[in-house]
HTML snippet that shows the backbone in 3Dmol.js (N, CA, C, O; Angstrom):
<script src="https://3Dmol.org/build/3Dmol-min.js"></script>
<div id="view" style="width:600px;height:400px;position:relative"></div>
<script>
const pdb = `
ATOM      1  N   UNK A   1       0.799  -1.109  -0.074  1.00  0.00           N
ATOM      2  CA  UNK A   1       0.152  -0.103   0.016  1.00  0.00           C
ATOM      3  C   UNK A   1       0.801   1.481  -0.022  1.00  0.00           C
ATOM      4  O   UNK A   1       1.396   1.890   0.975  1.00  0.00           O
ATOM      5  N   UNK A   2       0.673   2.221  -1.054  1.00  0.00           N
ATOM      6  CA  UNK A   2       1.316   3.213  -1.022  1.00  0.00           C
ATOM      7  C   UNK A   2       0.376   4.510  -0.481  1.00  0.00           C
ATOM      8  O   UNK A   2      -0.678   4.856  -1.015  1.00  0.00           O
ATOM      9  N   UNK A   3       0.939   5.093   0.596  1.00  0.00           N
ATOM     10  CA  UNK A   3       0.173   6.122   1.249  1.00  0.00           C
ATOM     11  C   UNK A   3      -0.608   7.088   0.169  1.00  0.00           C
ATOM     12  O   UNK A   3      -1.815   7.314   0.082  1.00  0.00           O
ATOM     13  N   UNK A   4       0.690   7.675  -0.773  1.00  0.00           N
ATOM     14  CA  UNK A   4      -0.079   8.806  -1.424  1.00  0.00           C
ATOM     15  C   UNK A   4      -1.545   8.179  -2.452  1.00  0.00           C
ATOM     16  O   UNK A   4      -2.625   8.693  -2.745  1.00  0.00           O
ATOM     17  N   UNK A   5      -0.936   6.913  -2.754  1.00  0.00           N
ATOM     18  CA  UNK A   5      -2.283   6.210  -3.634  1.00  0.00           C
ATOM     19  C   UNK A   5      -3.382   5.958  -2.781  1.00  0.00           C
ATOM     20  O   UNK A   5      -4.498   5.911  -3.298  1.00  0.00           O
ATOM     21  N   UNK A   6      -3.273   5.808  -1.695  1.00  0.00           N
ATOM     22  CA  UNK A   6      -4.350   5.587  -0.554  1.00  0.00           C
ATOM     23  C   UNK A   6      -5.279   6.880  -0.459  1.00  0.00           C
ATOM     24  O   UNK A   6      -6.509   6.889  -0.512  1.00  0.00           O
ATOM     25  N   UNK A   7      -4.357   8.051  -0.294  1.00  0.00           N
ATOM     26  CA  UNK A   7      -4.920   9.234   0.276  1.00  0.00           C
ATOM     27  C   UNK A   7      -5.663   9.808  -1.065  1.00  0.00           C
ATOM     28  O   UNK A   7      -6.733  10.386  -0.874  1.00  0.00           O
ATOM     29  N   UNK A   8      -5.215   9.702  -2.311  1.00  0.00           N
ATOM     30  CA  UNK A   8      -5.826   9.948  -3.427  1.00  0.00           C
ATOM     31  C   UNK A   8      -7.170   9.322  -3.862  1.00  0.00           C
ATOM     32  O   UNK A   8      -8.014   9.983  -4.467  1.00  0.00           O
ATOM     33  N   UNK A   9      -7.330   8.075  -3.545  1.00  0.00           N
ATOM     34  CA  UNK A   9      -8.601   7.322  -3.602  1.00  0.00           C
ATOM     35  C   UNK A   9      -9.388   7.673  -2.364  1.00  0.00           C
ATOM     36  O   UNK A   9     -10.612   7.538  -2.341  1.00  0.00           O
ATOM     37  N   UNK A  10      -8.700   8.120  -1.338  1.00  0.00           N
ATOM     38  CA  UNK A  10      -9.992   8.402  -0.099  1.00  0.00           C
ATOM     39  C   UNK A  10     -10.414   9.809  -0.463  1.00  0.00           C
ATOM     40  O   UNK A  10     -11.604   9.972  -0.193  1.00  0.00           O
ATOM     41  N   UNK A  11      -9.892  10.784  -0.938  1.00  0.00           N
ATOM     42  CA  UNK A  11     -10.052  11.995  -1.309  1.00  0.00           C
ATOM     43  C   UNK A  11     -11.449  11.637  -2.519  1.00  0.00           C
ATOM     44  O   UNK A  11     -12.597  11.999  -2.260  1.00  0.00           O
ATOM     45  N   UNK A  12     -11.167  11.042  -3.549  1.00  0.00           N
ATOM     46  CA  UNK A  12     -12.173  10.800  -4.501  1.00  0.00           C
ATOM     47  C   UNK A  12     -13.236  10.165  -3.572  1.00  0.00           C
ATOM     48  O   UNK A  12     -14.107  10.942  -3.182  1.00  0.00           O
ATOM     49  N   UNK A  13     -13.295   9.115  -3.229  1.00  0.00           N
ATOM     50  CA  UNK A  13     -14.390   8.303  -2.470  1.00  0.00           C
ATOM     51  C   UNK A  13     -14.899   9.223  -1.624  1.00  0.00           C
ATOM     52  O   UNK A  13     -15.973   8.758  -1.243  1.00  0.00           O
ATOM     53  N   UNK A  14     -14.700  10.361  -1.083  1.00  0.00           N
ATOM     54  CA  UNK A  14     -15.197  10.943   0.123  1.00  0.00           C
ATOM     55  C   UNK A  14     -15.447  12.636  -0.367  1.00  0.00           C
ATOM     56  O   UNK A  14     -15.663  13.567   0.408  1.00  0.00           O
ATOM     57  N   UNK A  15     -15.335  12.723  -2.046  1.00  0.00           N
ATOM     58  CA  UNK A  15     -15.905  13.889  -2.582  1.00  0.00           C
ATOM     59  C   UNK A  15     -14.835  14.987  -1.874  1.00  0.00           C
ATOM     60  O   UNK A  15     -15.376  16.013  -1.459  1.00  0.00           O
ATOM     61  N   UNK A  16     -13.576  14.898  -1.716  1.00  0.00           N
ATOM     62  CA  UNK A  16     -12.702  16.074  -1.113  1.00  0.00           C
ATOM     63  C   UNK A  16     -11.638  16.496  -2.260  1.00  0.00           C
ATOM     64  O   UNK A  16     -11.395  15.956  -3.339  1.00  0.00           O
ATOM     65  N   UNK A  17     -11.092  17.643  -1.655  1.00  0.00           N
ATOM     66  CA  UNK A  17     -10.197  18.182  -2.853  1.00  0.00           C
ATOM     67  C   UNK A  17      -9.024  16.998  -3.068  1.00  0.00           C
ATOM     68  O   UNK A  17      -9.003  15.976  -2.382  1.00  0.00           O
ATOM     69  N   UNK A  18      -8.191  17.253  -3.974  1.00  0.00           N
ATOM     70  CA  UNK A  18      -7.493  16.414  -4.290  1.00  0.00           C
ATOM     71  C   UNK A  18      -6.217  16.440  -3.123  1.00  0.00           C
ATOM     72  O   UNK A  18      -5.784  15.365  -2.708  1.00  0.00           O
ATOM     73  N   UNK A  19      -5.846  17.291  -2.799  1.00  0.00           N
ATOM     74  CA  UNK A  19      -4.917  17.638  -1.825  1.00  0.00           C
ATOM     75  C   UNK A  19      -5.526  17.369  -0.186  1.00  0.00           C
ATOM     76  O   UNK A  19      -4.821  17.586   0.800  1.00  0.00           O
ATOM     77  N   UNK A  20      -6.818  16.909  -0.107  1.00  0.00           N
ATOM     78  CA  UNK A  20      -7.534  16.897   1.321  1.00  0.00           C
ATOM     79  C   UNK A  20      -7.841  18.251   1.569  1.00  0.00           C
ATOM     80  O   UNK A  20      -8.321  18.433   2.688  1.00  0.00           O
ATOM     81  N   UNK A  21      -7.716  19.212   0.898  1.00  0.00           N
ATOM     82  CA  UNK A  21      -8.013  20.874   1.310  1.00  0.00           C
ATOM     83  C   UNK A  21      -6.874  21.429   1.872  1.00  0.00           C
ATOM     84  O   UNK A  21      -6.960  22.402   2.621  1.00  0.00           O
ATOM     85  N   UNK A  22      -5.808  20.908   1.585  1.00  0.00           N
ATOM     86  CA  UNK A  22      -4.484  21.564   2.394  1.00  0.00           C
ATOM     87  C   UNK A  22      -4.235  22.804   1.709  1.00  0.00           C
ATOM     88  O   UNK A  22      -3.557  23.643   2.302  1.00  0.00           O
ATOM     89  N   UNK A  23      -4.648  23.044   0.617  1.00  0.00           N
ATOM     90  CA  UNK A  23      -4.151  24.522  -0.102  1.00  0.00           C
ATOM     91  C   UNK A  23      -5.435  25.397   0.069  1.00  0.00           C
ATOM     92  O   UNK A  23      -5.411  26.539  -0.390  1.00  0.00           O
ATOM     93  N   UNK A  24      -6.439  24.981   0.637  1.00  0.00           N
ATOM     94  CA  UNK A  24      -7.831  25.881   0.636  1.00  0.00           C
ATOM     95  C   UNK A  24      -7.446  26.960   1.695  1.00  0.00           C
ATOM     96  O   UNK A  24      -6.634  26.691   2.581  1.00  0.00           O
ATOM     97  N   UNK A  25      -8.105  28.324   1.583  1.00  0.00           N
ATOM     98  CA  UNK A  25      -7.915  29.111   2.566  1.00  0.00           C
ATOM     99  C   UNK A  25      -9.172  28.729   3.445  1.00  0.00           C
ATOM    100  O   UNK A  25      -8.873  28.968   4.616  1.00  0.00           O
ATOM    101  N   UNK A  26     -10.222  28.324   3.369  1.00  0.00           N
ATOM    102  CA  UNK A  26     -11.153  27.576   4.356  1.00  0.00           C
ATOM    103  C   UNK A  26     -11.405  26.111   4.418  1.00  0.00           C
ATOM    104  O   UNK A  26     -10.830  25.341   3.649  1.00  0.00           O
ATOM    105  N   UNK A  27     -12.203  25.735   5.264  1.00  0.00           N
ATOM    106  CA  UNK A  27     -13.027  24.424   5.348  1.00  0.00           C
ATOM    107  C   UNK A  27     -14.096  24.577   5.754  1.00  0.00           C
ATOM    108  O   UNK A  27     -14.399  25.513   6.494  1.00  0.00           O
ATOM    109  N   UNK A  28     -15.101  23.458   5.251  1.00  0.00           N
ATOM    110  CA  UNK A  28     -16.207  23.534   5.842  1.00  0.00           C
ATOM    111  C   UNK A  28     -16.584  22.503   6.951  1.00  0.00           C
ATOM    112  O   UNK A  28     -16.287  21.314   6.834  1.00  0.00           O
ATOM    113  N   UNK A  29     -17.167  22.939   7.899  1.00  0.00           N
ATOM    114  CA  UNK A  29     -17.748  22.161   8.972  1.00  0.00           C
ATOM    115  C   UNK A  29     -19.161  21.851   8.718  1.00  0.00           C
ATOM    116  O   UNK A  29     -19.997  22.659   9.124  1.00  0.00           O
ATOM    117  N   UNK A  30     -19.586  20.667   8.031  1.00  0.00           N
ATOM    118  CA  UNK A  30     -21.033  20.321   7.768  1.00  0.00           C
ATOM    119  C   UNK A  30     -21.912  19.904   8.511  1.00  0.00           C
ATOM    120  O   UNK A  30     -21.523  18.878   9.070  1.00  0.00           O
ATOM    121  N   UNK A  31     -23.073  20.236   8.844  1.00  0.00           N
ATOM    122  CA  UNK A  31     -24.123  19.825   9.903  1.00  0.00           C
ATOM    123  C   UNK A  31     -25.259  19.414   8.924  1.00  0.00           C
ATOM    124  O   UNK A  31     -25.088  19.566   7.715  1.00  0.00           O
ATOM    125  N   UNK A  32     -26.267  18.964   9.355  1.00  0.00           N
ATOM    126  CA  UNK A  32     -27.153  18.439   8.640  1.00  0.00           C
ATOM    127  C   UNK A  32     -28.118  19.501   7.784  1.00  0.00           C
ATOM    128  O   UNK A  32     -28.643  19.294   6.690  1.00  0.00           O
ATOM    129  N   UNK A  33     -28.178  20.503   8.477  1.00  0.00           N
ATOM    130  CA  UNK A  33     -29.012  21.611   7.856  1.00  0.00           C
ATOM    131  C   UNK A  33     -28.394  22.717   7.496  1.00  0.00           C
ATOM    132  O   UNK A  33     -29.060  23.602   6.960  1.00  0.00           O
ATOM    133  N   UNK A  34     -26.822  22.916   7.743  1.00  0.00           N
ATOM    134  CA  UNK A  34     -26.079  24.112   7.675  1.00  0.00           C
ATOM    135  C   UNK A  34     -24.739  23.618   7.699  1.00  0.00           C
ATOM    136  O   UNK A  34     -24.514  22.457   8.041  1.00  0.00           O
ATOM    137  N   UNK A  35     -23.644  24.567   7.293  1.00  0.00           N
ATOM    138  CA  UNK A  35     -22.256  24.371   7.132  1.00  0.00           C
ATOM    139  C   UNK A  35     -21.786  25.654   7.828  1.00  0.00           C
ATOM    140  O   UNK A  35     -22.401  26.715   7.930  1.00  0.00           O
ATOM    141  N   UNK A  36     -20.528  25.327   8.300  1.00  0.00           N
ATOM    142  CA  UNK A  36     -19.760  26.507   8.958  1.00  0.00           C
ATOM    143  C   UNK A  36     -18.374  26.801   8.372  1.00  0.00           C
ATOM    144  O   UNK A  36     -17.497  25.943   8.478  1.00  0.00           O
ATOM    145  N   UNK A  37     -18.121  28.010   7.740  1.00  0.00           N
ATOM    146  CA  UNK A  37     -16.970  28.147   6.818  1.00  0.00           C
ATOM    147  C   UNK A  37     -15.901  28.485   7.909  1.00  0.00           C
ATOM    148  O   UNK A  37     -16.081  29.537   8.523  1.00  0.00           O
ATOM    149  N   UNK A  38     -14.590  27.570   8.288  1.00  0.00           N
ATOM    150  CA  UNK A  38     -13.737  28.008   8.919  1.00  0.00           C
ATOM    151  C   UNK A  38     -12.367  28.416   8.168  1.00  0.00           C
ATOM    152  O   UNK A  38     -12.133  28.154   6.988  1.00  0.00           O
ATOM    153  N   UNK A  39     -11.471  29.125   9.076  1.00  0.00           N
ATOM    154  CA  UNK A  39     -10.155  29.181   8.267  1.00  0.00           C
ATOM    155  C   UNK A  39      -9.296  28.235   8.426  1.00  0.00           C
ATOM    156  O   UNK A  39      -9.131  27.790   9.562  1.00  0.00           O
ATOM    157  N   UNK A  40      -8.559  27.715   7.339  1.00  0.00           N
ATOM    158  CA  UNK A  40      -7.589  26.910   7.275  1.00  0.00           C
ATOM    159  C   UNK A  40      -6.346  27.428   7.651  1.00  0.00           C
ATOM    160  O   UNK A  40      -5.565  28.134   7.012  1.00  0.00           O
ATOM    161  N   UNK A  41      -6.281  26.983   8.762  1.00  0.00           N
ATOM    162  CA  UNK A  41      -5.144  27.334   9.599  1.00  0.00           C
ATOM    163  C   UNK A  41      -3.767  26.713   9.185  1.00  0.00           C
ATOM    164  O   UNK A  41      -3.791  25.554   8.770  1.00  0.00           O
ATOM    165  N   UNK A  42      -2.400  27.465   9.268  1.00  0.00           N
ATOM    166  CA  UNK A  42      -1.240  26.709   9.098  1.00  0.00           C
ATOM    167  C   UNK A  42      -0.970  25.311   9.580  1.00  0.00           C
ATOM    168  O   UNK A  42      -0.550  24.346   8.943  1.00  0.00           O
ATOM    169  N   UNK A  43      -1.326  25.423  10.929  1.00  0.00           N
ATOM    170  CA  UNK A  43      -1.092  24.046  11.577  1.00  0.00           C
ATOM    171  C   UNK A  43      -2.284  23.207  10.979  1.00  0.00           C
ATOM    172  O   UNK A  43      -2.030  22.003  10.949  1.00  0.00           O
ATOM    173  N   UNK A  44      -3.327  23.503  10.572  1.00  0.00           N
ATOM    174  CA  UNK A  44      -4.142  22.333  10.054  1.00  0.00           C
ATOM    175  C   UNK A  44      -3.735  21.932   8.815  1.00  0.00           C
ATOM    176  O   UNK A  44      -3.975  20.753   8.552  1.00  0.00           O
ATOM    177  N   UNK A  45      -3.132  22.644   7.902  1.00  0.00           N
ATOM    178  CA  UNK A  45      -2.702  22.422   6.531  1.00  0.00           C
ATOM    179  C   UNK A  45      -1.452  21.520   6.632  1.00  0.00           C
ATOM    180  O   UNK A  45      -1.202  20.697   5.751  1.00  0.00           O
ATOM    181  N   UNK A  46      -0.541  21.716   7.907  1.00  0.00           N
ATOM    182  CA  UNK A  46       0.666  20.689   8.023  1.00  0.00           C
ATOM    183  C   UNK A  46       0.025  19.434   8.755  1.00  0.00           C
ATOM    184  O   UNK A  46       0.694  18.424   8.976  1.00  0.00           O
ATOM    185  N   UNK A  47      -0.949  19.523   9.020  1.00  0.00           N
ATOM    186  CA  UNK A  47      -1.410  17.887   9.678  1.00  0.00           C
ATOM    187  C   UNK A  47      -2.603  17.232   9.313  1.00  0.00           C
ATOM    188  O   UNK A  47      -3.002  16.163   9.774  1.00  0.00           O
ATOM    189  N   UNK A  48      -3.142  17.923   8.469  1.00  0.00           N
ATOM    190  CA  UNK A  48      -4.243  17.146   7.730  1.00  0.00           C
ATOM    191  C   UNK A  48      -4.090  15.903   7.095  1.00  0.00           C
ATOM    192  O   UNK A  48      -5.024  15.105   7.165  1.00  0.00           O
ATOM    193  N   UNK A  49      -3.036  15.598   6.468  1.00  0.00           N
ATOM    194  CA  UNK A  49      -2.558  14.449   5.893  1.00  0.00           C
ATOM    195  C   UNK A  49      -2.589  13.362   6.809  1.00  0.00           C
ATOM    196  O   UNK A  49      -3.036  12.261   6.489  1.00  0.00           O
ATOM    197  N   UNK A  50      -2.047  13.673   8.145  1.00  0.00           N
ATOM    198  CA  UNK A  50      -2.012  12.580   9.103  1.00  0.00           C
ATOM    199  C   UNK A  50      -3.238  12.233   9.688  1.00  0.00           C
ATOM    200  O   UNK A  50      -3.331  11.133  10.233  1.00  0.00           O
ATOM    201  N   UNK A  51      -4.307  13.094   9.658  1.00  0.00           N
ATOM    202  CA  UNK A  51      -5.639  13.210   9.977  1.00  0.00           C
ATOM    203  C   UNK A  51      -6.324  12.022   8.886  1.00  0.00           C
ATOM    204  O   UNK A  51      -6.937  11.018   9.246  1.00  0.00           O
ATOM    205  N   UNK A  52      -6.105  12.337   7.808  1.00  0.00           N
ATOM    206  CA  UNK A  52      -6.510  11.445   6.587  1.00  0.00           C
ATOM    207  C   UNK A  52      -5.971  10.368   6.514  1.00  0.00           C
ATOM    208  O   UNK A  52      -6.653   9.390   6.207  1.00  0.00           O
ATOM    209  N   UNK A  53      -4.667  10.247   6.759  1.00  0.00           N
ATOM    210  CA  UNK A  53      -4.241   8.609   6.812  1.00  0.00           C
ATOM    211  C   UNK A  53      -4.998   8.165   8.058  1.00  0.00           C
ATOM    212  O   UNK A  53      -5.864   7.352   7.735  1.00  0.00           O
ATOM    213  N   UNK A  54      -4.984   8.357   9.086  1.00  0.00           N
ATOM    214  CA  UNK A  54      -5.942   7.847  10.270  1.00  0.00           C
ATOM    215  C   UNK A  54      -7.199   7.135   9.707  1.00  0.00           C
ATOM    216  O   UNK A  54      -7.392   5.936   9.906  1.00  0.00           O
ATOM    217  N   UNK A  55      -7.998   7.871   9.038  1.00  0.00           N
ATOM    218  CA  UNK A  55      -9.294   7.574   8.471  1.00  0.00           C
ATOM    219  C   UNK A  55      -9.089   6.319   7.575  1.00  0.00           C
ATOM    220  O   UNK A  55      -9.862   5.362   7.544  1.00  0.00           O
ATOM    221  N   UNK A  56      -8.015   6.441   6.893  1.00  0.00           N
ATOM    222  CA  UNK A  56      -7.428   5.042   6.181  1.00  0.00           C
ATOM    223  C   UNK A  56      -7.331   3.752   6.919  1.00  0.00           C
ATOM    224  O   UNK A  56      -7.922   2.692   6.713  1.00  0.00           O
ATOM    225  N   UNK A  57      -6.658   4.000   7.613  1.00  0.00           N
ATOM    226  CA  UNK A  57      -5.849   3.033   8.638  1.00  0.00           C
ATOM    227  C   UNK A  57      -7.015   2.343   9.432  1.00  0.00           C
ATOM    228  O   UNK A  57      -7.034   1.138   9.682  1.00  0.00           O
ATOM    229  N   UNK A  58      -8.097   3.346   9.842  1.00  0.00           N
ATOM    230  CA  UNK A  58      -9.217   2.808  10.612  1.00  0.00           C
ATOM    231  C   UNK A  58     -10.300   2.387   9.921  1.00  0.00           C
ATOM    232  O   UNK A  58     -11.221   1.792  10.481  1.00  0.00           O
ATOM    233  N   UNK A  59     -10.291   2.656   8.643  1.00  0.00           N
ATOM    234  CA  UNK A  59     -11.490   2.527   7.692  1.00  0.00           C
ATOM    235  C   UNK A  59     -12.726   3.297   8.290  1.00  0.00           C
ATOM    236  O   UNK A  59     -13.752   2.690   8.600  1.00  0.00           O
ATOM    237  N   UNK A  60     -12.608   4.469   8.421  1.00  0.00           N
ATOM    238  CA  UNK A  60     -13.650   5.439   8.509  1.00  0.00           C
ATOM    239  C   UNK A  60     -13.908   6.564   7.442  1.00  0.00           C
ATOM    240  O   UNK A  60     -13.181   7.159   6.647  1.00  0.00           O
ATOM    241  N   UNK A  61     -14.906   6.597   7.674  1.00  0.00           N
ATOM    242  CA  UNK A  61     -15.235   7.693   6.403  1.00  0.00           C
ATOM    243  C   UNK A  61     -15.427   8.838   7.169  1.00  0.00           C
ATOM    244  O   UNK A  61     -15.225   8.876   8.382  1.00  0.00           O
ATOM    245  N   UNK A  62     -15.917  10.028   6.310  1.00  0.00           N
ATOM    246  CA  UNK A  62     -15.825  11.601   6.956  1.00  0.00           C
ATOM    247  C   UNK A  62     -16.927  11.784   7.515  1.00  0.00           C
ATOM    248  O   UNK A  62     -17.017  12.918   7.987  1.00  0.00           O
ATOM    249  N   UNK A  63     -17.980  11.022   7.693  1.00  0.00           N
ATOM    250  CA  UNK A  63     -19.435  11.477   8.463  1.00  0.00           C
ATOM    251  C   UNK A  63     -19.162  11.791   9.913  1.00  0.00           C
ATOM    252  O   UNK A  63     -18.028  11.693  10.382  1.00  0.00           O
ATOM    253  N   UNK A  64     -20.117  12.135  10.557  1.00  0.00           N
ATOM    254  CA  UNK A  64     -19.738  12.602  11.862  1.00  0.00           C
ATOM    255  C   UNK A  64     -19.334  11.343  12.781  1.00  0.00           C
ATOM    256  O   UNK A  64     -18.439  11.349  13.626  1.00  0.00           O
ATOM    257  N   UNK A  65     -20.132  10.316  12.466  1.00  0.00           N
ATOM    258  CA  UNK A  65     -19.674   8.955  12.996  1.00  0.00           C
ATOM    259  C   UNK A  65     -17.919   8.843  13.128  1.00  0.00           C
ATOM    260  O   UNK A  65     -17.313   8.851  14.200  1.00  0.00           O
ATOM    261  N   UNK A  66     -17.315   8.742  11.809  1.00  0.00           N
ATOM    262  CA  UNK A  66     -15.949   8.584  11.576  1.00  0.00           C
ATOM    263  C   UNK A  66     -15.273   9.459  11.933  1.00  0.00           C
ATOM    264  O   UNK A  66     -14.104   9.221  12.239  1.00  0.00           O
ATOM    265  N   UNK A  67     -15.837  10.852  12.011  1.00  0.00           N
ATOM    266  CA  UNK A  67     -14.705  11.735  12.596  1.00  0.00           C
ATOM    267  C   UNK A  67     -14.647  11.880  13.974  1.00  0.00           C
ATOM    268  O   UNK A  67     -13.601  12.295  14.473  1.00  0.00           O
ATOM    269  N   UNK A  68     -15.796  11.551  14.814  1.00  0.00           N
ATOM    270  CA  UNK A  68     -15.881  10.983  16.262  1.00  0.00           C
ATOM    271  C   UNK A  68     -14.982   9.916  16.485  1.00  0.00           C
ATOM    272  O   UNK A  68     -14.161  10.096  17.385  1.00  0.00           O
ATOM    273  N   UNK A  69     -14.951   8.865  15.880  1.00  0.00           N
ATOM    274  CA  UNK A  69     -14.023   7.842  16.051  1.00  0.00           C
ATOM    275  C   UNK A  69     -12.721   8.280  15.679  1.00  0.00           C
ATOM    276  O   UNK A  69     -11.877   7.597  16.259  1.00  0.00           O
ATOM    277  N   UNK A  70     -12.252   9.102  14.982  1.00  0.00           N
ATOM    278  CA  UNK A  70     -10.891   9.685  14.861  1.00  0.00           C
ATOM    279  C   UNK A  70     -10.645  10.437  16.030  1.00  0.00           C
ATOM    280  O   UNK A  70      -9.710  10.149  16.777  1.00  0.00           O
ATOM    281  N   UNK A  71     -11.490  11.476  16.268  1.00  0.00           N
ATOM    282  CA  UNK A  71     -11.514  12.469  17.389  1.00  0.00           C
ATOM    283  C   UNK A  71     -11.003  11.712  18.654  1.00  0.00           C
ATOM    284  O   UNK A  71     -10.082  12.028  19.407  1.00  0.00           O
ATOM    285  N   UNK A  72     -11.867  10.589  18.697  1.00  0.00           N
ATOM    286  CA  UNK A  72     -11.605   9.683  20.189  1.00  0.00           C
ATOM    287  C   UNK A  72     -10.230   9.242  20.001  1.00  0.00           C
ATOM    288  O   UNK A  72      -9.468   9.362  20.960  1.00  0.00           O
ATOM    289  N   UNK A  73      -9.766   8.715  18.833  1.00  0.00           N
ATOM    290  CA  UNK A  73      -8.360   7.752  18.714  1.00  0.00           C
ATOM    291  C   UNK A  73      -7.333   9.104  19.205  1.00  0.00           C
ATOM    292  O   UNK A  73      -6.539   8.979  20.137  1.00  0.00           O
ATOM    293  N   UNK A  74      -7.479  10.305  18.480  1.00  0.00           N
ATOM    294  CA  UNK A  74      -6.476  11.398  18.720  1.00  0.00           C
ATOM    295  C   UNK A  74      -6.589  11.902  20.331  1.00  0.00           C
ATOM    296  O   UNK A  74      -5.535  12.027  20.955  1.00  0.00           O
ATOM    297  N   UNK A  75      -7.748  12.163  20.933  1.00  0.00           N
ATOM    298  CA  UNK A  75      -7.910  12.263  22.192  1.00  0.00           C
ATOM    299  C   UNK A  75      -6.901  11.209  23.209  1.00  0.00           C
ATOM    300  O   UNK A  75      -6.118  11.540  24.099  1.00  0.00           O
ATOM    301  N   UNK A  76      -7.198  10.062  22.782  1.00  0.00           N
ATOM    302  CA  UNK A  76      -6.642   8.740  23.680  1.00  0.00           C
ATOM    303  C   UNK A  76      -5.230   8.749  23.738  1.00  0.00           C
ATOM    304  O   UNK A  76      -4.508   8.718  24.734  1.00  0.00           O
ATOM    305  N   UNK A  77      -4.929   8.795  22.540  1.00  0.00           N
ATOM    306  CA  UNK A  77      -3.464   8.738  22.360  1.00  0.00           C
ATOM    307  C   UNK A  77      -2.218  10.331  22.624  1.00  0.00           C
ATOM    308  O   UNK A  77      -1.048  10.541  22.303  1.00  0.00           O
ATOM    309  N   UNK A  78      -3.252  11.115  23.337  1.00  0.00           N
ATOM    310  CA  UNK A  78      -2.685  12.434  23.634  1.00  0.00           C
ATOM    311  C   UNK A  78      -2.054  13.470  22.745  1.00  0.00           C
ATOM    312  O   UNK A  78      -1.307  14.397  23.059  1.00  0.00           O
ATOM    313  N   UNK A  79      -2.596  13.050  21.366  1.00  0.00           N
ATOM    314  CA  UNK A  79      -2.255  14.276  20.312  1.00  0.00           C
ATOM    315  C   UNK A  79      -3.084  15.519  20.559  1.00  0.00           C
ATOM    316  O   UNK A  79      -2.872  16.660  20.148  1.00  0.00           O
ATOM    317  N   UNK A  80      -4.087  15.056  21.327  1.00  0.00           N
ATOM    318  CA  UNK A  80      -4.740  16.557  21.550  1.00  0.00           C
ATOM    319  C   UNK A  80      -4.097  17.537  22.203  1.00  0.00           C
ATOM    320  O   UNK A  80      -4.318  18.739  22.059  1.00  0.00           O
ATOM    321  N   UNK A  81      -3.118  16.932  23.089  1.00  0.00           N
ATOM    322  CA  UNK A  81      -2.133  18.076  23.826  1.00  0.00           C
ATOM    323  C   UNK A  81      -1.741  19.009  22.869  1.00  0.00           C
ATOM    324  O   UNK A  81      -1.482  20.072  23.434  1.00  0.00           O
ATOM    325  N   UNK A  82      -1.572  19.074  21.541  1.00  0.00           N
ATOM    326  CA  UNK A  82      -1.419  20.010  20.598  1.00  0.00           C
ATOM    327  C   UNK A  82      -2.852  20.787  20.456  1.00  0.00           C
ATOM    328  O   UNK A  82      -3.869  20.350  19.917  1.00  0.00           O
ATOM    329  N   UNK A  83      -2.662  22.033  21.073  1.00  0.00           N
ATOM    330  CA  UNK A  83      -3.812  22.746  21.227  1.00  0.00           C
ATOM    331  C   UNK A  83      -4.685  22.640  20.052  1.00  0.00           C
ATOM    332  O   UNK A  83      -5.781  22.092  20.176  1.00  0.00           O
ATOM    333  N   UNK A  84      -4.255  23.172  18.781  1.00  0.00           N
ATOM    334  CA  UNK A  84      -5.194  23.298  17.823  1.00  0.00           C
ATOM    335  C   UNK A  84      -5.927  21.744  17.373  1.00  0.00           C
ATOM    336  O   UNK A  84      -7.000  21.696  16.772  1.00  0.00           O
ATOM    337  N   UNK A  85      -5.215  20.629  17.740  1.00  0.00           N
ATOM    338  CA  UNK A  85      -5.824  19.166  17.491  1.00  0.00           C
ATOM    339  C   UNK A  85      -6.997  19.092  18.572  1.00  0.00           C
ATOM    340  O   UNK A  85      -8.166  18.795  18.329  1.00  0.00           O
ATOM    341  N   UNK A  86      -6.502  19.389  19.699  1.00  0.00           N
ATOM    342  CA  UNK A  86      -7.438  19.268  21.005  1.00  0.00           C
ATOM    343  C   UNK A  86      -8.765  20.128  20.834  1.00  0.00           C
ATOM    344  O   UNK A  86      -9.903  19.715  21.055  1.00  0.00           O
ATOM    345  N   UNK A  87      -8.467  21.191  20.471  1.00  0.00           N
ATOM    346  CA  UNK A  87      -9.788  22.208  19.927  1.00  0.00           C
ATOM    347  C   UNK A  87     -10.638  21.605  18.881  1.00  0.00           C
ATOM    348  O   UNK A  87     -11.836  21.409  19.088  1.00  0.00           O
ATOM    349  N   UNK A  88     -10.017  21.280  17.671  1.00  0.00           N
ATOM    350  CA  UNK A  88     -10.697  20.617  16.921  1.00  0.00           C
ATOM    351  C   UNK A  88     -11.267  19.317  17.315  1.00  0.00           C
ATOM    352  O   UNK A  88     -12.467  19.161  17.084  1.00  0.00           O
ATOM    353  N   UNK A  89     -10.584  18.313  17.896  1.00  0.00           N
ATOM    354  CA  UNK A  89     -11.368  17.207  18.505  1.00  0.00           C
ATOM    355  C   UNK A  89     -12.597  17.470  19.338  1.00  0.00           C
ATOM    356  O   UNK A  89     -13.495  16.628  19.318  1.00  0.00           O
ATOM    357  N   UNK A  90     -12.717  18.512  20.036  1.00  0.00           N
ATOM    358  CA  UNK A  90     -13.867  18.625  20.793  1.00  0.00           C
ATOM    359  C   UNK A  90     -15.172  19.272  19.819  1.00  0.00           C
ATOM    360  O   UNK A  90     -16.285  19.447  20.316  1.00  0.00           O
TER     361      UNK A  90
END
`;
const viewer = $3Dmol.createViewer("view");
viewer.addModel(pdb, "pdb");
viewer.setStyle({}, {cartoon: {color: "spectrum"}});
viewer.zoomTo();
viewer.render();
</script>
């Protein structure tokens, strides 16, 4: 398995930008009836691929259920201590 190949496939399957949105100025936090547009910080741009690889390794999609699983994993492994990740995990 090549990570770059798996990431490309993951982005296609989940209707995400080719680079996972790394180069976008904003990202959307989607809710059932509305979305919130948030700035894509430099920190998020540097680590989004790591978060996405976790989705691939644990076979989780980008639904709220999949994101909650990954956030739980990030909290359990103390990665949440990096302030921006901890904030996003909540």
